[in-house]
Backbone as ProteinMPNN parsed JSONL, in Angstrom:
{"seq_chain_A": "MTRSNPTSDRRAQTEEIDVTSSKGESRKEQQEEKIQQQRYAILVIDMQNDFLKGNLKCERATKIIPNLKILIDTARRKQIPIFYCTDEHLPVDTYEMNLWGPHAMKNTQGAKVIDDLNPTDTDYIIPKRAYSAFDGTGLDRALRGIYDGKGADTLVITGLHTNICARHTSYDAFVRGFNIIVAEDGVEAFTEEEHITGLDYMKRIYGAKVKKIQDIIKSL", "coords_chain_A": {"N_chain_A": [[104.804, 114.582, 86.285], [102.065, 112.48, 86.404], [98.623, 111.692, 86.693], [96.051, 109.374, 86.69], [93.422, 109.956, 87.396], [92.61, 112.887, 87.82], [90.522, 114.311, 88.999], [89.762, 113.257, 91.372], [89.17, 113.674, 94.839], [90.512, 113.883, 97.987], [89.945, 115.243, 100.194], [89.398, 115.958, 103.567], [87.442, 117.276, 106.078], [87.419, 118.412, 109.469], [85.872, 119.213, 112.58], [86.615, 121.009, 115.501], [85.291, 119.915, 118.112], [84.572, 119.764, 121.432], [83.874, 117.054, 122.619], [83.285, 114.33, 124.716], [84.479, 111.041, 124.19], [83.634, 107.508, 124.158], [85.892, 106.338, 125.166], [86.877, 108.162, 126.877], [88.241, 110.206, 125.835], [88.373, 113.525, 124.549], [86.835, 114.892, 121.641], [88.409, 116.827, 120.503], [90.945, 116.121, 121.527], [91.311, 113.664, 120.245], [91.46, 114.516, 117.591], [93.775, 116.104, 117.693], [95.646, 114.151, 118.225], [95.488, 112.735, 115.864], [96.404, 114.61, 114.039], [99.027, 114.703, 114.795], [99.966, 112.328, 113.812], [101.938, 110.536, 111.479], [102.245, 111.499, 108.027], [102.053, 109.576, 105.447], [103.709, 108.575, 102.406], [103.995, 106.28, 99.739], [106.693, 105.184, 97.906], [107.29, 103.611, 94.919], [109.824, 102.278, 93.265], [111.127, 101.892, 90.068], [110.012, 99.364, 89.388], [109.792, 97.78, 86.906], [109.398, 96.301, 83.622], [111.909, 95.924, 82.223], [113.67, 95.791, 84.349], [112.92, 93.63, 85.73], [112.654, 91.465, 83.95], [114.023, 92.036, 81.645], [116.389, 93.993, 79.854], [117.993, 94.763, 81.978], [117.761, 92.799, 83.931], [117.023, 91.772, 87.182], [117.555, 89.107, 89.087], [116.958, 88.66, 91.765], [114.844, 90.312, 92.345], [112.243, 89.4, 92.048], [111.346, 88.222, 94.362], [110.482, 90.203, 96.07], [108.093, 91.063, 95.117], [105.538, 89.881, 96.057], [105.496, 90.959, 98.693], [105.446, 93.725, 98.156], [102.971, 93.936, 96.883], [101.206, 93.422, 98.983], [101.781, 95.629, 100.702], [101.145, 97.788, 98.967], [98.436, 97.297, 98.406], [97.366, 97.581, 100.993], [97.998, 100.226, 101.536], [96.395, 101.533, 99.614], [93.847, 100.879, 100.57], [93.834, 102.317, 102.868], [93.933, 104.836, 101.909], [96.418, 106.02, 101.489], [98.757, 107.846, 99.697], [100.278, 106.661, 96.699], [103.198, 106.528, 94.875], [104.464, 105.884, 91.81], [107.61, 105.691, 90.731], [109.329, 105.878, 87.917], [111.7, 104.837, 85.493], [112.1, 106.489, 82.438], [113.701, 106.614, 79.896], [115.557, 108.513, 77.395], [117.262, 108.418, 74.219], [119.29, 110.286, 74.371], [120.236, 110.229, 76.921], [122.947, 109.684, 77.676], [124.66, 109.423, 79.87], [123.664, 107.288, 81.414], [123.142, 105.397, 79.46], [125.658, 104.744, 78.409], [126.801, 103.459, 80.486], [125.041, 101.423, 81.426], [123.813, 100.478, 79.217], [120.993, 100.545, 76.808], [117.857, 100.908, 78.435], [114.629, 100.629, 79.832], [113.417, 102.449, 78.029], [111.664, 105.312, 76.927], [108.199, 104.944, 76.194], [108.307, 102.243, 75.546], [107.826, 98.669, 75.91], [109.481, 97.689, 77.871], [109.671, 99.79, 79.66], [107.325, 99.816, 81.052], [105.412, 99.406, 84.044], [105.552, 96.369, 85.899], [103.098, 93.78, 85.394], [102.115, 92.615, 87.737], [102.097, 94.657, 89.593], [100.573, 96.762, 88.724], [99.751, 100.234, 88.361], [96.906, 102.035, 89.641], [93.972, 104.089, 88.955], [94.049, 105.957, 91.011], [96.673, 106.289, 91.772], [99.911, 107.884, 91.545], [102.097, 108.793, 88.895], [105.445, 109.121, 88.324], [107.628, 110.021, 86.02], [111.117, 109.463, 85.386], [114.558, 110.296, 84.675], [116.944, 109.78, 85.772], [118.904, 108.471, 88.504], [117.814, 109.241, 91.051], [114.483, 109.7, 92.198], [113.66, 112.275, 92.579], [115.185, 113.88, 90.996], [115.023, 116.236, 88.626], [112.285, 115.947, 88.317], [108.691, 116.122, 89.07], [108.247, 115.251, 91.608], [108.79, 116.229, 94.307], [107.166, 118.52, 94.494], [104.664, 117.329, 94.127], [104.491, 115.691, 96.387], [104.406, 117.612, 98.393], [101.941, 118.63, 98.0], [99.926, 116.832, 98.609], [97.588, 115.309, 101.013], [95.673, 117.326, 101.486], [97.115, 119.675, 101.051], [98.786, 119.754, 103.216], [100.891, 118.091, 102.873], [103.085, 115.205, 102.501], [105.037, 113.731, 105.111], [106.576, 111.595, 105.632], [108.342, 109.141, 103.965], [108.04, 106.024, 102.396], [110.285, 103.93, 101.141], [110.575, 101.812, 98.413], [111.332, 99.098, 96.037], [113.684, 99.091, 93.29], [117.092, 100.006, 92.752], [118.457, 98.784, 95.804], [120.965, 99.912, 96.465], [121.322, 101.832, 94.552], [119.102, 103.506, 92.925], [117.162, 103.596, 95.008], [118.815, 104.448, 97.108], [119.805, 106.932, 96.142], [117.454, 108.382, 95.843], [116.653, 108.416, 98.468], [118.632, 110.072, 99.581], [117.94, 112.592, 98.409], [115.418, 112.85, 99.556], [116.189, 113.041, 102.248], [117.676, 115.5, 102.376], [115.636, 117.212, 101.908], [114.13, 117.129, 104.114], [112.339, 115.05, 104.727], [111.024, 112.278, 106.633], [112.393, 109.084, 106.539], [111.657, 105.811, 105.572], [112.833, 102.7, 104.853], [111.852, 99.854, 103.156], [112.897, 96.881, 104.163], [112.445, 94.278, 103.154], [111.312, 95.01, 100.828], [112.826, 96.181, 98.995], [115.502, 95.672, 96.623], [118.612, 94.397, 95.244], [121.268, 93.737, 92.818], [123.036, 91.969, 94.058], [123.443, 90.266, 97.273], [125.268, 91.512, 98.914], [125.357, 94.152, 97.882], [122.76, 94.86, 98.426], [122.66, 94.762, 101.269], [124.72, 96.546, 102.004], [123.679, 98.858, 100.902], [121.343, 99.254, 102.394], [122.462, 99.638, 104.93], [123.995, 101.959, 104.501], [121.975, 103.929, 103.98], [120.687, 103.9, 106.427], [122.698, 104.689, 108.267], [123.737, 107.103, 107.208], [121.648, 108.711, 106.271], [119.794, 108.524, 108.259], [117.675, 106.841, 107.92], [114.941, 104.634, 108.706], [115.009, 101.215, 108.819], [112.823, 98.816, 107.965], [110.732, 95.851, 108.164], [108.114, 94.964, 105.894], [105.679, 94.117, 107.026], [105.885, 95.268, 109.527], [105.917, 97.955, 108.867], [103.337, 98.225, 107.805], [101.811, 97.957, 110.119], [102.145, 100.409, 111.272], [100.955, 102.241, 109.64]], "CA_chain_A": [[103.947, 113.771, 87.148], [100.714, 112.309, 85.849], [97.695, 110.931, 87.485], [94.977, 108.976, 85.794], [92.111, 110.487, 87.76], [92.964, 114.122, 88.525], [89.392, 114.95, 89.666], [89.493, 112.645, 92.659], [89.431, 114.597, 95.918], [90.572, 113.123, 99.252], [89.896, 116.224, 101.28], [88.509, 115.635, 104.696], [87.385, 118.37, 107.017], [87.001, 118.059, 110.802], [85.593, 120.308, 113.458], [87.173, 120.83, 116.866], [84.198, 119.931, 119.057], [85.064, 119.133, 122.647], [82.878, 116.07, 123.07], [84.004, 113.173, 125.265], [84.164, 109.77, 123.56], [83.489, 106.391, 125.101], [87.191, 106.059, 125.728], [87.284, 109.235, 127.806], [89.04, 111.25, 125.149], [87.555, 114.482, 123.919], [86.969, 114.919, 120.169], [89.586, 117.668, 120.205], [92.163, 115.323, 121.802], [91.421, 112.694, 119.165], [91.892, 115.198, 116.408], [95.144, 116.489, 117.869], [96.474, 112.946, 118.086], [95.544, 112.371, 114.449], [97.249, 115.618, 113.405], [100.454, 114.375, 115.065], [100.333, 111.133, 113.115], [102.749, 110.78, 110.255], [101.531, 111.525, 106.754], [102.896, 108.715, 104.652], [103.622, 108.319, 100.949], [104.717, 105.095, 99.318], [107.402, 105.3, 96.604], [107.6, 102.338, 94.243], [110.876, 102.7, 92.34], [111.656, 101.119, 88.947], [109.5, 97.991, 89.282], [109.432, 97.801, 85.506], [109.708, 95.079, 82.877], [113.328, 95.779, 81.923], [114.433, 95.499, 85.512], [112.495, 92.296, 86.238], [112.809, 90.375, 82.969], [114.477, 92.59, 80.371], [117.772, 94.309, 79.589], [118.723, 94.858, 83.233], [117.052, 91.87, 84.795], [117.566, 91.468, 88.54], [116.943, 87.839, 89.482], [116.523, 88.741, 93.14], [113.751, 91.259, 92.483], [110.974, 88.708, 92.035], [110.926, 87.806, 95.714], [109.875, 91.27, 96.799], [106.793, 91.373, 94.515], [104.41, 89.624, 96.979], [105.551, 91.92, 99.793], [104.993, 95.009, 97.668], [101.543, 93.866, 96.623], [100.561, 93.57, 100.289], [101.979, 96.992, 101.129], [100.395, 98.713, 98.075], [96.967, 97.098, 98.598], [97.026, 98.164, 102.283], [98.02, 101.712, 101.398], [95.215, 101.996, 98.881], [92.667, 100.779, 101.439], [93.96, 103.379, 103.888], [94.038, 106.104, 101.174], [97.753, 106.564, 101.517], [99.207, 108.072, 98.266], [101.334, 105.813, 96.124], [103.927, 107.14, 93.756], [105.301, 104.983, 90.961], [108.706, 106.467, 90.194], [109.737, 104.934, 86.87], [112.608, 105.257, 84.414], [111.6, 106.738, 81.055], [114.913, 107.198, 79.284], [115.652, 108.974, 76.027], [118.581, 108.062, 73.675], [120.318, 111.306, 74.729], [120.664, 110.006, 78.28], [124.185, 108.903, 77.51], [125.269, 109.166, 81.175], [123.263, 105.956, 81.837], [123.233, 104.462, 78.333], [127.029, 104.267, 78.244], [127.159, 102.618, 81.629], [124.171, 100.247, 81.591], [123.126, 100.107, 77.985], [119.599, 101.002, 76.744], [116.942, 100.249, 79.325], [113.434, 101.411, 80.204], [113.279, 103.574, 77.104], [110.315, 105.875, 76.918], [107.17, 104.399, 75.286], [108.598, 100.895, 75.187], [107.298, 97.698, 76.859], [110.443, 97.608, 78.975], [109.477, 100.894, 80.62], [106.057, 99.691, 81.781], [105.38, 98.724, 85.373], [105.233, 94.977, 85.774], [101.68, 93.51, 85.528], [101.739, 92.268, 89.111], [102.044, 95.828, 90.418], [100.042, 97.834, 87.92], [99.105, 101.387, 89.032], [95.463, 102.287, 89.436], [93.631, 105.501, 88.668], [94.316, 106.82, 92.162], [98.058, 106.354, 92.006], [100.674, 108.87, 90.857], [103.206, 108.286, 88.063], [106.546, 110.096, 88.269], [108.71, 109.604, 85.144], [112.441, 109.983, 85.773], [115.62, 109.998, 83.725], [118.188, 109.649, 86.553], [118.779, 107.531, 89.608], [116.87, 109.737, 92.064], [113.077, 110.027, 91.792], [113.513, 113.685, 92.735], [116.066, 114.599, 90.046], [114.381, 116.729, 87.381], [110.879, 115.495, 88.258], [107.748, 116.863, 89.857], [107.903, 114.495, 92.844], [108.764, 117.03, 95.515], [105.947, 119.357, 94.453], [103.475, 116.455, 94.305], [104.499, 115.25, 97.779], [104.021, 118.77, 99.221], [100.565, 119.0, 97.741], [98.929, 115.831, 99.054], [96.993, 115.513, 102.354], [94.97, 118.585, 101.481], [98.061, 120.723, 101.091], [99.713, 119.615, 104.329], [102.037, 117.386, 102.389], [103.644, 114.029, 103.214], [106.221, 113.997, 105.951], [107.3, 110.336, 105.81], [108.338, 108.401, 102.729], [108.375, 104.59, 102.457], [111.051, 103.646, 99.912], [110.527, 100.426, 97.942], [111.697, 98.902, 94.658], [115.013, 98.808, 92.83], [117.909, 99.042, 93.448], [118.731, 99.277, 97.117], [122.211, 100.71, 96.488], [121.369, 102.834, 93.479], [117.987, 104.45, 92.836], [116.629, 103.782, 96.359], [119.761, 105.239, 97.886], [119.878, 108.337, 95.621], [116.191, 108.938, 96.191], [116.703, 108.65, 99.929], [119.435, 111.3, 99.784], [117.163, 113.761, 98.089], [114.382, 112.954, 100.597], [116.864, 113.447, 103.442], [117.987, 116.943, 102.343], [114.363, 117.957, 101.866], [113.521, 117.071, 105.444], [111.383, 113.982, 104.914], [111.382, 111.121, 107.342], [112.636, 107.999, 105.556], [111.502, 104.395, 105.956], [113.181, 101.797, 103.783], [111.276, 98.544, 103.357], [113.966, 95.938, 104.027], [112.035, 93.186, 102.292], [110.608, 95.596, 99.685], [113.862, 96.693, 98.042], [116.462, 94.615, 96.269], [119.767, 94.763, 94.408], [121.783, 92.622, 92.057], [123.66, 91.01, 94.972], [123.141, 90.446, 98.67], [126.19, 92.513, 99.433], [124.878, 95.472, 97.463], [121.498, 95.113, 99.184], [122.984, 94.996, 102.695], [125.472, 97.811, 102.163], [122.752, 99.939, 100.591], [120.494, 99.474, 103.572], [123.29, 100.161, 105.983], [124.332, 103.346, 104.164], [120.84, 104.811, 104.183], [120.406, 103.97, 107.852], [123.756, 105.442, 108.983], [124.041, 108.46, 106.648], [120.408, 109.516, 106.108], [118.912, 108.309, 109.394], [116.522, 106.058, 107.509], [114.515, 103.523, 109.509], [114.907, 100.043, 107.96], [111.76, 97.981, 108.612], [110.038, 94.86, 107.436], [106.898, 95.49, 105.409], [104.62, 93.841, 107.995], [105.962, 96.262, 110.604], [105.489, 99.228, 108.281], [101.87, 98.209, 107.698], [101.241, 98.184, 111.439], [102.24, 101.844, 111.649], [100.261, 103.12, 108.649]], "C_chain_A": [[102.558, 113.699, 86.504], [99.919, 111.52, 86.808], [96.456, 110.631, 86.668], [93.643, 109.592, 86.099], [92.292, 111.796, 88.527], [91.785, 114.758, 89.243], [89.076, 114.366, 91.022], [89.939, 113.554, 93.778], [89.394, 113.866, 97.203], [90.442, 114.105, 100.43], [88.948, 115.793, 102.334], [88.593, 116.786, 105.68], [86.849, 117.901, 108.362], [86.736, 119.322, 111.595], [86.083, 119.994, 114.831], [86.045, 120.978, 117.883], [84.631, 119.153, 120.278], [84.018, 118.236, 123.225], [83.655, 114.819, 123.531], [83.523, 111.887, 124.596], [83.991, 108.708, 124.637], [84.775, 105.957, 125.778], [87.683, 107.148, 126.696], [88.052, 110.307, 127.155], [88.027, 112.222, 124.541], [87.764, 114.412, 122.406], [88.177, 115.734, 119.777], [90.865, 116.915, 120.426], [92.379, 114.272, 120.718], [91.943, 113.317, 117.905], [93.334, 115.625, 116.504], [96.049, 115.313, 117.722], [96.584, 112.56, 116.611], [96.44, 113.325, 113.678], [98.706, 115.224, 113.584], [100.872, 113.073, 114.357], [101.128, 111.433, 111.847], [101.894, 110.681, 108.994], [102.425, 110.799, 105.755], [102.666, 108.866, 103.129], [104.455, 107.129, 100.617], [105.387, 105.386, 97.959], [107.781, 103.928, 96.08], [108.547, 102.637, 93.09], [111.252, 101.641, 91.311], [111.22, 99.656, 88.964], [108.904, 97.838, 87.861], [109.917, 96.572, 84.776], [111.211, 94.904, 82.604], [114.134, 95.416, 83.125], [114.081, 94.177, 86.16], [112.731, 91.135, 85.272], [113.383, 90.857, 81.647], [115.958, 92.857, 80.424], [118.624, 94.366, 80.9], [118.067, 93.969, 84.276], [117.766, 91.645, 86.096], [116.835, 90.233, 89.02], [116.34, 87.934, 90.915], [115.246, 89.53, 93.332], [112.41, 90.549, 92.622], [110.441, 88.428, 93.45], [110.289, 88.934, 96.504], [108.476, 91.641, 96.273], [105.636, 91.105, 95.445], [104.363, 90.623, 98.122], [105.038, 93.311, 99.343], [103.499, 95.049, 97.395], [100.781, 94.059, 97.954], [100.617, 95.012, 100.749], [101.121, 97.964, 100.281], [98.888, 98.53, 98.294], [96.534, 97.72, 99.967], [97.011, 99.692, 102.204], [96.788, 102.245, 100.639], [93.962, 101.944, 99.781], [92.649, 101.919, 102.452], [94.055, 104.763, 103.24], [95.354, 106.779, 101.393], [98.27, 106.705, 100.066], [100.373, 107.166, 97.914], [101.925, 106.449, 94.912], [104.787, 106.124, 93.044], [106.353, 105.868, 90.283], [109.468, 105.558, 89.195], [110.666, 105.569, 85.844], [111.842, 105.404, 83.106], [112.72, 107.423, 80.298], [114.737, 107.553, 77.834], [117.081, 108.573, 75.517], [119.695, 109.057, 74.096], [120.806, 111.174, 76.16], [121.953, 109.146, 78.325], [124.889, 108.623, 78.851], [124.893, 107.771, 81.703], [123.41, 104.934, 80.697], [124.637, 103.878, 78.178], [127.405, 103.274, 79.338], [126.357, 101.31, 81.664], [123.607, 99.699, 80.285], [121.663, 100.591, 77.968], [118.689, 100.203, 77.705], [115.775, 101.207, 79.654], [113.307, 102.644, 79.339], [111.854, 104.035, 77.029], [109.428, 105.259, 75.847], [107.518, 102.989, 74.782], [107.955, 99.957, 76.244], [108.186, 97.56, 78.069], [110.246, 98.65, 80.039], [108.188, 100.782, 81.419], [106.215, 98.989, 83.099], [104.955, 97.269, 85.15], [103.694, 94.733, 86.02], [101.247, 93.284, 86.983], [101.528, 93.515, 90.008], [101.477, 97.044, 89.672], [99.436, 98.987, 88.744], [97.602, 101.432, 88.735], [95.246, 103.767, 89.154], [93.954, 106.461, 89.825], [95.781, 106.985, 92.474], [98.743, 107.461, 91.176], [101.806, 108.251, 90.049], [104.231, 109.413, 87.936], [107.64, 109.55, 87.337], [110.044, 110.258, 85.53], [113.481, 109.56, 84.774], [116.953, 109.914, 84.439], [117.909, 108.709, 87.731], [117.707, 108.006, 90.618], [115.536, 110.058, 91.481], [112.803, 111.523, 91.934], [114.191, 114.492, 91.602], [115.338, 114.946, 88.787], [112.927, 116.281, 87.228], [109.985, 116.419, 89.109], [107.386, 116.175, 91.203], [107.805, 115.371, 94.082], [107.484, 117.887, 95.604], [104.689, 118.525, 94.723], [103.357, 116.036, 95.763], [104.045, 116.367, 98.698], [102.561, 119.074, 99.101], [99.49, 118.047, 98.281], [98.51, 116.118, 100.559], [96.466, 116.957, 102.475], [95.928, 119.783, 101.677], [99.042, 120.662, 102.279], [101.025, 118.923, 103.886], [102.427, 116.148, 103.181], [104.81, 114.454, 104.046], [107.112, 112.741, 106.079], [107.172, 109.515, 104.508], [108.78, 106.955, 102.944], [109.012, 104.232, 101.101], [110.991, 102.141, 99.598], [111.044, 100.326, 96.502], [113.195, 98.63, 94.447], [115.812, 100.055, 92.533], [118.235, 99.669, 94.791], [119.937, 100.263, 97.168], [122.293, 101.756, 95.405], [120.213, 103.816, 93.552], [117.294, 104.679, 94.201], [117.514, 104.674, 97.207], [119.793, 106.681, 97.455], [118.588, 109.058, 95.939], [116.13, 109.285, 97.666], [117.543, 109.896, 100.279], [118.633, 112.549, 99.537], [115.961, 113.964, 99.071], [114.941, 113.519, 101.895], [117.097, 114.975, 103.46], [116.761, 117.789, 102.231], [113.567, 117.857, 103.18], [112.45, 116.005, 105.667], [111.911, 112.915, 105.9], [111.438, 109.941, 106.349], [112.472, 106.632, 106.202], [111.887, 103.598, 104.752], [112.631, 100.429, 104.108], [112.367, 97.48, 103.081], [113.68, 94.816, 103.114], [111.135, 93.674, 101.143], [111.524, 96.315, 98.74], [114.822, 95.549, 97.765], [117.549, 95.219, 95.394], [120.281, 93.535, 93.672], [122.418, 91.541, 92.935], [123.252, 91.263, 96.385], [124.069, 91.491, 99.295], [125.764, 93.928, 99.084], [123.623, 95.822, 98.212], [121.816, 95.514, 100.603], [123.736, 96.307, 102.85], [124.595, 99.029, 101.81], [121.86, 100.317, 101.784], [121.275, 100.146, 104.701], [123.698, 101.63, 105.752], [123.195, 104.307, 104.448], [120.478, 104.945, 105.64], [121.424, 104.852, 108.559], [123.869, 106.881, 108.513], [122.812, 109.322, 106.521], [119.419, 109.355, 107.25], [117.637, 107.549, 109.01], [116.229, 104.901, 108.5], [114.345, 102.304, 108.542], [113.941, 99.066, 108.658], [111.256, 96.925, 107.649], [108.648, 95.429, 107.027], [105.733, 95.261, 106.402], [104.697, 94.81, 109.158], [105.601, 97.648, 110.099], [103.959, 99.294, 108.224], [101.23, 98.483, 109.034], [101.19, 99.623, 111.815], [101.493, 102.764, 110.706], [98.919, 103.558, 109.192]], "O_chain_A": [[101.972, 114.71, 86.119], [100.446, 110.774, 87.633], [95.883, 111.517, 86.034], [92.809, 109.751, 85.209], [92.146, 111.82, 89.749], [91.998, 115.673, 90.038], [88.233, 114.89, 91.751], [91.006, 114.16, 93.676], [88.372, 113.265, 97.533], [90.817, 113.77, 101.554], [87.842, 115.326, 102.061], [89.68, 117.214, 106.066], [85.928, 117.085, 108.409], [87.309, 120.375, 111.314], [85.988, 118.856, 115.292], [85.864, 122.053, 118.455], [85.021, 117.991, 120.165], [83.346, 118.585, 124.196], [84.545, 114.327, 122.837], [82.322, 111.665, 124.45], [84.168, 108.953, 125.83], [84.759, 105.3, 126.819], [88.775, 107.048, 127.255], [88.491, 111.247, 127.819], [86.963, 111.813, 124.076], [88.793, 113.909, 121.953], [88.891, 115.388, 118.836], [91.793, 117.03, 119.626], [93.516, 114.019, 120.319], [92.776, 112.73, 117.215], [94.067, 115.531, 115.52], [97.132, 115.44, 117.15], [97.638, 112.113, 116.158], [97.155, 112.908, 112.767], [99.521, 115.377, 112.675], [102.064, 112.765, 114.326], [100.972, 112.492, 111.239], [100.956, 109.888, 108.913], [103.423, 111.343, 105.282], [101.585, 109.232, 102.668], [105.543, 106.973, 101.171], [104.725, 105.781, 96.999], [108.509, 103.18, 96.732], [108.136, 103.178, 92.063], [111.673, 100.553, 91.705], [112.004, 98.786, 88.584], [107.689, 97.778, 87.673], [110.783, 95.861, 85.286], [111.721, 93.793, 82.752], [115.188, 94.795, 82.987], [114.81, 93.661, 87.008], [112.971, 89.998, 85.68], [113.253, 90.173, 80.632], [116.717, 92.055, 80.969], [119.814, 94.051, 80.894], [117.855, 94.401, 85.409], [118.964, 91.363, 86.124], [115.644, 90.286, 89.326], [115.307, 87.324, 91.192], [114.618, 89.431, 94.386], [111.514, 91.081, 93.277], [109.232, 88.406, 93.68], [109.621, 88.677, 97.506], [107.762, 92.428, 96.895], [104.803, 91.991, 95.636], [103.283, 91.089, 98.484], [104.294, 93.973, 100.066], [102.838, 96.059, 97.639], [99.802, 94.803, 97.999], [99.594, 95.567, 101.15], [100.458, 98.847, 100.825], [98.149, 99.513, 98.358], [95.458, 98.311, 100.063], [96.12, 100.35, 102.74], [96.226, 103.281, 100.996], [93.13, 102.851, 99.753], [91.591, 102.415, 102.838], [94.238, 105.758, 103.941], [95.409, 108.006, 101.477], [98.209, 105.742, 99.302], [101.297, 106.942, 98.696], [101.201, 106.868, 94.008], [105.728, 105.574, 93.618], [106.048, 106.669, 89.401], [110.148, 104.61, 89.588], [110.442, 106.691, 85.389], [111.043, 104.546, 82.731], [112.702, 108.635, 80.083], [113.899, 106.991, 77.129], [117.994, 108.412, 76.327], [120.871, 108.701, 74.161], [121.691, 111.918, 76.582], [122.007, 108.07, 78.92], [125.65, 107.66, 78.942], [125.708, 107.132, 82.368], [123.751, 103.774, 80.926], [124.805, 102.7, 77.865], [128.219, 102.373, 79.133], [126.91, 100.236, 81.898], [123.014, 98.621, 80.242], [121.146, 101.004, 79.006], [118.76, 98.975, 77.763], [115.946, 102.423, 79.736], [113.113, 103.751, 79.841], [110.93, 103.222, 77.065], [109.866, 105.074, 74.712], [107.069, 102.59, 73.708], [107.59, 100.402, 77.332], [107.7, 97.337, 79.178], [110.606, 98.436, 81.197], [107.967, 101.551, 82.355], [107.044, 98.093, 83.254], [104.101, 96.985, 84.31], [103.091, 95.461, 86.809], [100.166, 93.701, 87.398], [100.867, 93.436, 91.044], [101.843, 98.187, 89.944], [98.701, 98.75, 89.702], [97.125, 100.932, 87.716], [96.179, 104.569, 89.119], [94.113, 107.661, 89.604], [96.122, 107.758, 93.369], [98.17, 107.917, 90.187], [102.411, 107.273, 90.488], [103.909, 110.515, 87.493], [108.471, 108.743, 87.752], [110.099, 111.418, 85.938], [113.302, 108.555, 84.087], [117.998, 109.97, 83.792], [116.79, 108.225, 87.903], [116.81, 107.246, 90.982], [115.445, 110.625, 90.392], [111.779, 111.993, 91.438], [113.808, 115.624, 91.307], [115.056, 114.077, 87.962], [112.405, 116.244, 86.114], [110.457, 117.35, 89.762], [106.371, 116.482, 91.827], [106.835, 115.269, 94.833], [106.829, 117.957, 96.643], [103.782, 118.949, 95.44], [102.259, 116.023, 96.321], [103.364, 116.106, 99.69], [101.98, 119.704, 99.985], [98.317, 118.402, 98.393], [99.02, 117.025, 101.216], [96.773, 117.683, 103.42], [95.605, 120.754, 102.361], [100.006, 121.425, 102.334], [102.096, 119.148, 104.45], [102.141, 116.045, 104.374], [105.496, 115.426, 103.729], [108.241, 112.813, 106.564], [106.074, 109.24, 104.025], [109.788, 106.703, 103.604], [108.347, 104.237, 100.064], [111.327, 101.311, 100.443], [111.181, 101.342, 95.82], [113.868, 98.035, 95.289], [115.251, 101.063, 92.102], [118.289, 100.891, 94.93], [119.89, 101.296, 97.836], [123.267, 102.507, 95.356], [120.338, 104.864, 94.186], [116.891, 105.798, 94.516], [117.032, 105.543, 97.932], [119.807, 107.577, 98.299], [118.617, 110.242, 96.276], [115.611, 110.333, 98.05], [117.185, 110.666, 101.171], [118.637, 113.469, 100.355], [115.563, 115.092, 99.361], [114.309, 114.338, 102.562], [116.759, 115.649, 104.433], [116.836, 118.999, 102.443], [112.485, 118.426, 103.319], [111.734, 116.04, 106.668], [113.119, 112.689, 105.978], [110.614, 109.842, 105.44], [113.068, 106.337, 107.238], [111.305, 103.803, 103.687], [112.889, 99.887, 105.183], [112.712, 97.216, 101.929], [114.555, 94.404, 102.351], [110.341, 92.926, 100.572], [111.08, 96.977, 97.802], [114.944, 94.602, 98.541], [117.448, 96.336, 94.887], [119.788, 92.426, 93.877], [122.356, 90.354, 92.614], [122.762, 92.346, 96.703], [123.632, 92.273, 100.14], [125.816, 94.814, 99.937], [123.436, 96.975, 98.599], [121.291, 96.513, 101.095], [123.421, 97.098, 103.738], [124.773, 100.106, 102.379], [121.66, 101.484, 102.119], [120.804, 101.091, 105.334], [123.739, 102.429, 106.687], [123.387, 105.354, 105.065], [120.005, 106.001, 106.061], [121.042, 105.687, 109.379], [124.075, 107.784, 109.324], [122.902, 110.543, 106.647], [118.344, 109.954, 107.238], [116.635, 107.622, 109.721], [117.145, 104.287, 109.048], [113.607, 102.395, 107.561], [114.197, 98.571, 109.756], [111.349, 97.1, 106.434], [108.087, 96.268, 107.732], [104.897, 96.146, 106.579], [103.662, 95.149, 109.733], [105.029, 98.441, 110.847], [103.367, 100.318, 108.564], [100.21, 99.169, 109.099], [100.321, 100.047, 112.576], [101.412, 103.966, 110.96], [98.191, 104.29, 108.523]]}, "name": "protein", "num_of_chains": 1, "seq": "MTRSNPTSDRRAQTEEIDVTSSKGESRKEQQEEKIQQQRYAILVIDMQNDFLKGNLKCERATKIIPNLKILIDTARRKQIPIFYCTDEHLPVDTYEMNLWGPHAMKNTQGAKVIDDLNPTDTDYIIPKRAYSAFDGTGLDRALRGIYDGKGADTLVITGLHTNICARHTSYDAFVRGFNIIVAEDGVEAFTEEEHITGLDYMKRIYGAKVKKIQDIIKSL"}
């Protein structure tokens, strides 16, 4: 896991002072309500050149780009952590090379995030060599460390593919106890059938909430 600006600190400290606000709520009550709010992290999976216009081009993926831009921009404004989980394959990854052919090879143009969704200095980059963003990566540790050590408790899954990397990542999130939200119009697959069955599987088997991005933004 890498981050362009490791010195940035989002720590915020509050004091439990029992002062009544104009709404009739005490400061302590406001803080307790805030503590109960979900701690979100946005996962952007495999939105890379090879998956949008290269070796494994998904024609359907272009339509989710505007939705993802809105979600990502909103998350940044609200200081919600964003994790770009990206394939960085090596030639020895024969388990995928034999099935899909070379794609998103490390240090190639095809492995770069598409220009429309470029990460910023405040985002996290999680290189991966398997379907799941948790498999052999530092994602779990990074998620546990954010929010001043409290960790994220709710993951918003976006990117490619609904029935492959999004689904496998959701499984690993599920067994680690995270709440899962899948952005219905922020994930895609090669076909409509694969997209729908992927969403249905994550909803039924992992208890994921499937929501439109505009509805997700309202709850952030």
